C-alpha positions in Angstrom: 51.7 28.1 -25.7 48.6 26.6 -22.8 50.3 24.8 -19.8 48.8 21.6 -21.3 50.6 21.8 -24.3 53.8 22.4 -22.4 53.1 18.9 -20.9 52.6 16.9 -23.6 55.6 18.1 -25.4 57.7 17.3 -23.1 56.1 14.0 -22.4 56.6 13.4 -26.2 60.5 14.8 -26.0 60.7 11.6 -23.1 59.3 9.0 -25.4 60.7 9.9 -28.5 62.0 6.7 -29.9 65.9 6.0 -30.3 67.4 3.7 -33.4 69.2 0.9 -32.7 72.6 2.6 -34.1 72.2 5.1 -31.7 71.8 2.5 -28.9 74.4 0.9 -29.5 77.0 4.1 -30.0 75.6 5.9 -26.6 78.1 6.2 -24.0 77.5 4.6 -20.5 76.8 7.0 -18.5 77.6 7.2 -14.9 75.4 5.1 -12.3 73.9 3.0 -14.9 73.9 -0.5 -16.6 74.0 -0.9 -20.4 71.5 -3.1 -21.7 72.1 -5.8 -24.9 69.7 -6.1 -27.3 69.9 -9.7 -26.5 69.1 -9.2 -22.8 65.6 -8.4 -23.9 62.9 -10.6 -23.7 59.4 -10.5 -25.2 56.6 -12.9 -24.2 54.1 -13.1 -26.2 50.0 -13.1 -26.2 48.9 -16.8 -25.6 45.1 -15.8 -24.9 42.8 -18.5 -26.3 39.7 -16.4 -27.9 36.4 -18.5 -28.5 34.5 -17.3 -31.3 31.0 -19.2 -31.4 29.9 -20.2 -35.3 26.1 -21.7 -34.0 23.4 -21.0 -32.1 24.0 -24.3 -29.9 27.8 -22.8 -29.1 26.1 -19.2 -28.4 24.2 -21.3 -25.9 26.8 -22.8 -24.3 28.3 -19.7 -23.6 26.0 -18.4 -21.8 25.7 -18.7 -18.0 22.9 -20.2 -16.1 21.4 -17.3 -14.3 18.1 -17.6 -15.2 15.3 -18.6 -12.9 11.8 -20.0 -13.6 9.3 -17.4 -11.4 5.3 -18.1 -10.8 2.8 -16.2 -12.4 2.9 -12.4 -10.7 -0.4 -11.9 -8.9 -0.3 -8.2 -7.9 -3.3 -8.6 -5.5 -0.8 -10.0 -3.1 1.5 -6.9 -2.7 -1.8 -5.3 -1.6 -3.2 -7.9 1.2 -2.0 -5.2 4.0 -3.5 -2.3 2.2 -6.0 0.0 3.9 -7.7 2.2 2.4 -7.5 5.6 3.5 -10.6 7.4 5.9 -13.4 9.2 4.5 -12.6 11.3 7.4 -9.9 13.1 5.9 -11.8 14.6 2.8 -13.8 17.8 3.7 -17.7 17.4 5.2 -19.7 20.2 3.6 -23.4 21.1 4.6 -26.1 19.1 3.5 -28.3 20.7 0.2 -30.6 23.7 1.3 -32.8 24.1 -1.2 -35.1 27.8 -1.7 -38.2 26.6 -1.3 -40.0 30.3 -2.0 -38.0 30.0 -5.6 -39.0 26.5 -6.4 -42.8 27.1 -6.0 -42.6 30.2 -8.0 -40.6 28.6 -10.9 -43.7 26.1 -10.5 -46.3 28.3 -10.6 -44.2 29.8 -13.7 -43.6 26.7 -15.5 -47.2 25.5 -14.9 -48.8 28.9 -16.0 -46.9 28.8 -19.9 -48.0 25.8 -20.7 -51.8 26.5 -20.0 -51.2 29.7 -21.9 -50.4 26.6 -24.8 -53.1 24.9 -23.9 -50.9 22.3 -22.7 -52.3 20.5 -19.1 -50.4 18.8 -16.6 -51.6 16.6 -13.7 -48.4 17.6 -11.6 -45.7 19.3 -11.5 -42.5 18.2 -8.5 -39.0 19.5 -8.2 -35.6 17.7 -7.4 -33.5 20.4 -6.1 -29.8 19.2 -6.9 -26.4 21.2 -6.5 -25.8 22.6 -9.8 -29.5 22.2 -11.4 -32.9 21.6 -10.5 -34.7 18.8 -12.1 -38.7 20.1 -12.8 -40.8 16.4 -13.5 -43.9 17.6 -15.4 -47.1 14.6 -15.8 -49.2 15.7 -18.7 -52.5 14.9 -19.5 -53.2 11.9 -22.3 -52.9 12.9 -25.6 -49.9 15.4 -25.6 -47.2 15.6 -27.9 -43.7 16.0 -26.7 -42.7 18.6 -29.5 -44.8 20.8 -28.3 -43.1 21.3 -25.1 -40.0 21.0 -26.8 -41.2 24.2 -28.4 -41.8 26.1 -26.1 -38.2 26.0 -24.3 -37.2 29.6 -25.4 -40.4 30.7 -23.7 -39.9 29.2 -20.9 -36.5 30.2 -21.0 -37.1 34.1 -21.3 -39.8 33.9 -18.5 -37.4 32.4 -15.8 -34.7 34.4 -16.7 -31.5 31.4 -17.3 -29.3 31.5 -20.2 -30.6 27.8 -21.5 -32.2 24.7 -20.0 -32.8 21.4 -21.3 -36.2 19.8 -22.0 -35.9 15.7 -22.2 -38.8 12.2 -21.7 -37.7 10.8 -19.0 -38.9 6.9 -20.3 -38.6 5.5 -17.3 -41.3 7.3 -15.1 -42.9 8.5 -17.8 -42.4 12.3 -17.1 -41.2 15.0 -18.9 -37.9 16.4 -17.4 -37.2 20.8 -17.3 -33.9 20.8 -16.3 -33.3 24.6 -15.0 -29.6 25.9 -13.7 -29.9 27.4 -10.1 -29.1 30.6 -9.4 -26.6 29.3 -6.5 -24.3 26.7 -7.0 -23.1 24.7 -4.0 -20.6 22.2 -4.3 -21.1 18.3 -4.8 -19.3 17.3 -1.4 -17.0 14.4 -2.5 -16.9 13.4 1.1 -20.7 12.3 0.9 -20.4 10.7 -2.3 -17.6 8.2 -1.3 -19.2 7.7 2.6 -22.5 6.7 0.5 -23.7 3.3 1.1 -24.2 2.4 -2.5 -20.1 3.0 -3.5 -19.0 1.2 0.0 -21.3 -1.7 -0.6 -20.7 -1.5 -4.4 -19.5 -5.1 -6.3 -17.7 -3.4 -8.8 -14.0 -4.5 -9.1 -12.5 -0.9 -9.3 -15.7 1.4 -8.5 -15.9 4.9 -9.5 -18.3 7.3 -8.5 -19.0 9.8 -11.3 -21.2 12.4 -9.6 -25.1 12.5 -8.9 -28.2 12.3 -10.7 -30.9 14.5 -11.1 -33.1 12.0 -9.3 -30.6 12.9 -6.2 -28.6 9.1 -6.8 -24.9 8.2 -6.8 -24.0 7.5 -10.5 -21.5 5.1 -9.5 -19.6 2.8 -12.5 -17.5 0.2 -12.6 -14.2 1.2 -14.3 -12.8 -2.4 -15.5 -15.1 -2.5 -18.0 -15.6 0.8 -19.3 -13.8 1.4 -23.1 -13.6 4.7 -22.5 -14.9 8.0 -20.3 -16.3 10.8 -21.9 -15.4 13.8 -19.0 -16.0 17.0 -19.8 -15.6 16.7 -23.8 -12.5 15.1 -24.0 -12.3 11.1 -24.4 -10.3 9.7 -21.0 
């Protein structure tokens, strides 16, 4: 028998009810007062319970603890907010292009195009942190499909696993995007500190990176239904 079982048993023995007859026949022990049945007064519970039967009665019982509030303006809490300083971000060195390597790639592209009877007027390079864009201005009468067909030949000659050939309509050139041999870090500090981001008129500007034209790409997040980042919808 556990200790808790023992106490439960003792308590049960102490409150064992005694019948009316046994109560009268019990001898009066020393130092005790016998109480007669008629001396015991039982007070009935006179608590009043109100049960509402309709909605009006329920409304009367509800305390008036609600108060009318004005429309919440989230910008009020930000009136004294100060943006963190751009100086908290690490500063990286500006991008450095290997001029000799760029010139060699330009010569190879020009050579392959001439072998395939595609004459060009000029070729310019926009060096990026990860890729380099080579803009080709071909002579009149060319076909974009002919240049795209040379994608494999160009990749083989330039010793790269893949490259992209797309027309840039707004500039009237053919863009050949080639990955750099040595990638460089695109510094977030330079993007945020740029004039375009600091003076942006967007309600919630979001800087996505930098285009191949070495221009910051900034969008307004409030008007974006969704954004595709790394092939995942955000």
